[in-house]
N, C-alpha and C positions, 0 to 999 in steps of 0.2 A: 586686353592684355594689361597686367599690372607689371610695372617696371620700377626698379630702384634707381635707374639712371634718369638723365634729363629726357623729357618727352620727345623733344625734337631729335636728339641723338638716337634714341630708340626708334623713332619713326624712320629715319634715313637708313639705319642698319637693317630694319625689317624690309624696307622697299628694295634695298640692294640684294638681299637674300632671295626675295621673290623674283626679281629680274633674272637672277642667275639660274632659275629653273628652266629657262628657255625663251626663245623669241615669241612664242605664242602667249606668254604671260605679259599683259599690259598693266603697268603700275603707275599710279598717279599719287604723289604726296601732297596732301592738303595741310600746309603748315600754318596758315593764317586763320583757320577756323577756331572756334572756342576750345575744341579738343582736337589735337592732331589726329589725322586720319590717313591711313594707307588704303587707297582704292585699288582693288585687284580684279582683273578680268581675264578669264581664260578665253582667248579669241577662237579656239577650236570648238568649245562646247557652248560658249556664251554665258557660262557661269560667272557670277559676280559676287563679291563680298567686300565689305568695308571693315577694316581693323582699326580700332581706336585704342588709346593708351591712357592708363590711369583714369579711367572713366567708369566707375562702378555703377553710375546711374544707368548706363546702357544695359548692364546686366540685369538690374532690377526691373527695368522696363520690359526686357525680354521675358522675364518671369510673368509679368502682368499680362502681356499680349498673348503669351502661350495659354494662360488660364482663360482668357477671353475666347480664344479659338475653340476651347473645349466645351463651351456652352451650347454651340449649335454647329452642325456640319457645314452650314453656309458661310460661316464667319471667315474661315481661312481663304477659300476661293474668292470671296468678295474682296477681302483686303489685298490679295494678290492682284486682282483685276484693277483695283483702284491704283495700286502702285505702278502697274504696267501702263495704265492709261496716263497717269501723271508723267511718267517718263516719256512716252511716245508723243504726248501733247506739249512737251517742253515746259511743263509746270514744275517738274522736279529736276534737280541737278545742283547740288551744293557748290560744286566748283565754279558754277556759272552764276552764283548768287540767287539761285532759285530754291524751292523747298527741299528740305532733306527727306530721304525716304521715310524716316521716322515720323516727320510731320504729316506726311501723306497717310501713314498708318493711323495716326491720331485723328485725322479728319474722317477717315473711314469709320473708326470706332465711335466717334462722337455722333456721326449720322446714325449708326445702328442703335445708339442709346436714345437720342433725342430728335432725330430728323425723320423718323418713319413712324407711322401710326401705331404699330405693334413692335416695340423694341426687341431686337434679337439678343441683346446682352444687357445685364444690369450695370449700374454705376458702382463698381467695386471699390472706388476710392472716396465715395461720398462720406462726409463727416457723420451723417446720420447712421449709416450702416456700420462705420467704424466704431461709433459710440455704442451701438447695440452689441457688436461683437466683443468689445472690451468689457462691457458690463454683463456678458453672458446672458443677454436678454432673450436669446433664441438659439435653440439647438440646431436650427437650419443654417445658421451663419457661422462660418469658420474664419477666425482671424489668422491671416498669413503674415508673419513677422519676418522681414528681411533685415539685413544689417543697416547700421546708421539710422535707425529709427523709422525706416520705410515700412509701411503697412498697407495691406488691402484686404478685402474680404472675399471669401468664396461662398456662394449661395448654393447649397447642395441640391435643392429641389427646383432650381430655376428651369422654366420651360417657356419658350416664346410661343405666342399664339399666332404669329405671322405665318402665312402660307405662301408668301411671295418667293419667287425664284431669285437666284443671284442676279440674273439679267434684269429683272424688274426692280430689284433693289438698287442696282447700279444706275438705272435710268432715273430713279428717284433721287439718288445721290447727286447727279448732275443738275437736276432741277433745283434741289435744295440749296446747293452752294451757288448755283448760277443766278437764282432769282429771289431766294429768301434770306440770304445772309449778305450783309454789306460789310466786307472786310475793311473798308475804309474807316468805319466808325465802330466796328464791333470787335469784341474779344471772345475767342472760343476757349472756354475753360473746361478742360477734359477731366479735371478732378471731380467736379460737381455736375458735369454735363449741362452747363448753362451758358447762355450768351449774355454778355453785358457790354456796356459802352466803354470805349477807350477813354473817354473823359473821366471815368471813375478811377483810372490808374493814376498813380503818382507820377510826376514828371521824372523822366529817366528810367521808367519801368515799362517801356514799350508803347507809351502814348503816341510817340512820334513815328513809330515803325509802320510800314505799309500793311503788314499782316501780323496778327498776334494769335498764337495757339499755345496756351499755357500747358506746361508739362504736368501730368497727374501727380507727380511726387514733389517736384521743385516748383513752387508757385511763383518764384521770381525768375523763372526761365522760360523764354519764348522759344519753343521747339522748332520754329521755322528757320 
């Protein structure tokens, strides 16, 4: 939601309006996060959504994730399974100081790009592909321009060679992050689908944080 008013004032107004819909609507206001968030849950259906304010980065990331899910029919159910597991295993939960749902999605996408032998999705924000798209070096690569200079590419003929099921991929996901990635010393960079050392970060840019997952658009933002 874009608002002309103060973010916190808009947050509280939105939360109050949602509470007025009935006792079955559970609302939590997160005012100390980087971006104010109104967490809304319908206790009757179990449906949940987070509403943020003056945060267009979330809109752009939604565009990117939507395009990733179009590459292969396994991507969407896999990401939903990852997010559900993170919630049930108490790995996710922003209000408790755990991972954000978006960070869980990024971890899932990173695995599909770099953690499995046959990637399900390409790295649509890599500088190499962006350069090729800007230079019109391939008719197979389409440059997607969003506002504020955000860009990613869409590869028209992408097809994964993987024959693994969603369940098999999820098992590999658990093994990959459980045994192959050391979050204490590593940075997950979702822009380039690479892992590098926290010691390579500048002081104050995440080196001291327990877990670092770099946003694909904002390279100075830890999505966790």
